C-alpha positions in Angstrom: 53.9 68.3 -35.7 50.4 68.7 -34.0 49.3 72.3 -34.9 45.9 72.0 -33.2 44.0 69.7 -30.8 40.9 69.4 -28.4 40.2 67.3 -25.7 42.5 64.5 -24.1 45.2 63.7 -26.8 48.3 61.8 -26.1 51.5 60.9 -27.8 53.1 57.6 -27.5 57.0 58.0 -28.4 58.7 55.1 -30.2 60.7 54.2 -26.9 57.4 53.6 -25.0 57.1 57.1 -23.4 53.7 58.5 -23.2 52.4 62.0 -22.4 49.4 64.0 -22.7 49.5 67.2 -25.0 49.4 70.3 -23.3 51.5 73.8 -23.4 54.5 72.0 -22.0 54.1 69.1 -24.3 53.6 70.7 -28.1 53.5 67.3 -29.9 56.3 66.8 -32.4 56.0 63.4 -34.2 59.0 61.3 -35.2 58.9 58.1 -37.3 57.6 55.0 -34.9 55.4 57.6 -32.7 51.8 57.4 -32.3 49.2 59.9 -31.6 46.0 58.9 -30.0 42.6 60.5 -29.1 39.8 59.6 -26.8 36.1 60.5 -26.7 35.2 64.1 -27.8 38.9 64.8 -28.7 40.7 65.5 -31.9 43.8 66.5 -33.4 45.5 68.2 -36.5 48.8 67.1 -37.6 50.8 69.1 -40.2 52.4 67.1 -43.0 54.6 67.6 -45.8 56.3 70.8 -44.4 53.0 72.5 -44.3 51.6 71.5 -47.6 49.0 69.2 -46.0 47.3 68.5 -42.8 45.6 65.5 -41.3 42.8 65.7 -38.8 42.4 62.9 -36.5 38.7 61.9 -35.1 37.8 60.9 -31.6 38.6 57.2 -30.4 41.5 57.2 -33.1 45.2 56.4 -33.4 47.7 57.4 -35.8 51.3 56.5 -36.4 54.1 58.3 -38.3 55.6 55.3 -40.3 58.2 57.0 -42.3 59.4 60.4 -43.1 62.1 60.6 -45.5 63.0 63.3 -48.0 61.3 61.0 -50.7 58.2 59.9 -48.7 55.9 60.6 -45.8 53.7 57.5 -44.7 51.2 57.5 -41.8 49.2 54.5 -40.8 45.6 54.9 -39.3 45.8 52.2 -36.4 42.2 52.7 -35.5 39.5 55.1 -35.9 39.2 58.0 -38.6 41.2 60.7 -40.4 40.5 63.3 -42.7 43.2 64.9 -44.9 43.6 67.8 -47.1 46.7 68.2 -49.1 47.4 71.1 -51.6 47.6 70.1 -55.2 51.1 70.2 -56.9 49.7 71.8 -59.8 48.6 74.6 -57.7 52.2 75.1 -56.4 53.7 74.8 -60.0 51.5 77.4 -61.0 52.4 79.9 -58.2 56.2 79.0 -59.0 55.5 80.1 -62.6 53.9 83.2 -61.6 56.6 84.2 -59.2 59.4 83.1 -61.7 58.2 85.6 -64.0 58.4 88.5 -61.2 61.7 87.3 -59.4 63.7 85.3 -61.6 67.0 83.8 -60.3 65.9 85.1 -56.8 62.9 83.0 -56.3 64.4 80.5 -53.9 65.5 83.4 -51.6 61.5 84.2 -51.2 60.3 83.4 -47.7 58.1 80.2 -48.2 59.6 79.1 -51.5 63.2 77.5 -50.5 64.7 74.5 -51.1 63.2 72.5 -48.0 59.6 73.5 -49.1 60.4 72.5 -52.9 61.5 69.2 -51.7 58.3 68.7 -49.6 56.1 69.3 -52.8 58.0 66.5 -54.5 57.4 63.9 -51.5 55.1 61.1 -52.0 52.2 61.0 -49.4 50.2 57.9 -48.3 47.7 57.2 -45.4 47.8 53.4 -44.7 45.6 51.3 -42.8 46.4 47.5 -41.7 44.7 46.2 -44.9 45.0 49.3 -47.6 46.6 52.5 -48.6 45.8 55.8 -50.2 48.4 57.3 -52.3 48.1 61.2 -52.5 49.6 64.3 -54.7 46.9 66.8 -53.9 43.5 66.3 -52.5 40.9 66.2 -49.7 39.8 62.7 -48.5 38.8 60.6 -45.6 39.8 57.3 -44.3 38.0 55.2 -41.8 38.8 51.9 -40.1 34.9 50.4 -39.9 36.5 47.4 -38.2 39.9 45.4 -38.4 39.0 43.9 -41.8 37.3 46.9 -43.6 38.6 50.3 -44.6 36.6 53.0 -46.5 38.4 55.5 -48.5 36.2 58.6 -49.5 37.5 61.4 -51.8 36.0 64.9 -51.3 38.2 66.9 -53.9 40.9 65.7 -56.5 41.9 62.0 -56.5 43.4 59.3 -54.7 45.3 56.0 -55.7 43.7 53.3 -53.4 45.5 49.8 -53.0 45.1 46.6 -51.2 47.6 45.7 -48.5 49.9 43.8 -51.0 49.5 46.6 -53.6 48.3 44.0 -56.1 45.5 45.9 -57.1 45.4 49.8 -57.5 42.3 51.8 -58.2 42.1 55.7 -58.9 39.3 57.0 -56.8 38.1 60.4 -58.1 36.1 63.1 -56.6 32.7 62.4 -55.2 33.5 58.5 -55.1 34.7 56.1 -52.4 36.1 52.4 -52.3 35.8 49.7 -49.7 39.1 47.7 -48.9 38.9 44.3 -46.9 41.4 41.5 -46.5 39.9 39.8 -49.6 40.6 42.9 -52.0 39.4 46.4 -53.0 36.1 47.4 -54.4 35.6 49.4 -57.6 34.8 53.3 -57.1 31.2 53.8 -55.8 29.4 57.1 -55.8 29.2 58.8 -52.5 25.5 59.0 -51.8 25.8 60.5 -48.4 28.9 61.1 -45.9 29.0 62.3 -42.4 31.5 65.3 -42.5 32.4 64.7 -38.9 35.6 66.9 -39.3 33.7 70.1 -39.9 32.0 69.4 -36.3 35.1 68.8 -34.5 36.9 71.3 -32.3 40.5 71.8 -33.3 39.7 71.2 -37.0 41.8 71.8 -40.1 41.4 75.6 -40.7 
């Protein structure tokens, strides 16, 4: 679902229906749906049952490709996104602490039920037409520089980046980036400088 937005944001449903986000159209996404932003616009989409969030930049388009109990896939069709996903290790530690306190009553606690546990086990990927970033818990940015070039930059944690065919996979750690083209994927490069557009955007990840 769309938890926050600013400016002109539109949702295109799988059946072709389009609507602008407003109070009457809150923005729930199903597989096959797309969300699009225009100039000076942005949106935040909750992912993994609230475990993560994706912030869509201006002039961008994002498609929910797949959402199953095992996997959630988003495709960046154009533009750029910033994503923050809580680490599974952090959740595991929280569970251990609560199990010591609550024991068998743990799953009855608000926010810890079976549905949320399943979301923590889900695989999460952000794809582009030429590459993908597989995530377990991190903060990263993906940008389609043009139709043949994708940049994946990791701000916290690590991402497994791959080319479109999945023939080469590269672990990208905090402070590094890779460039993916139709010819393949680069080795990780140190991030010298990056424009943190997501921090300046209205309707940003809190």
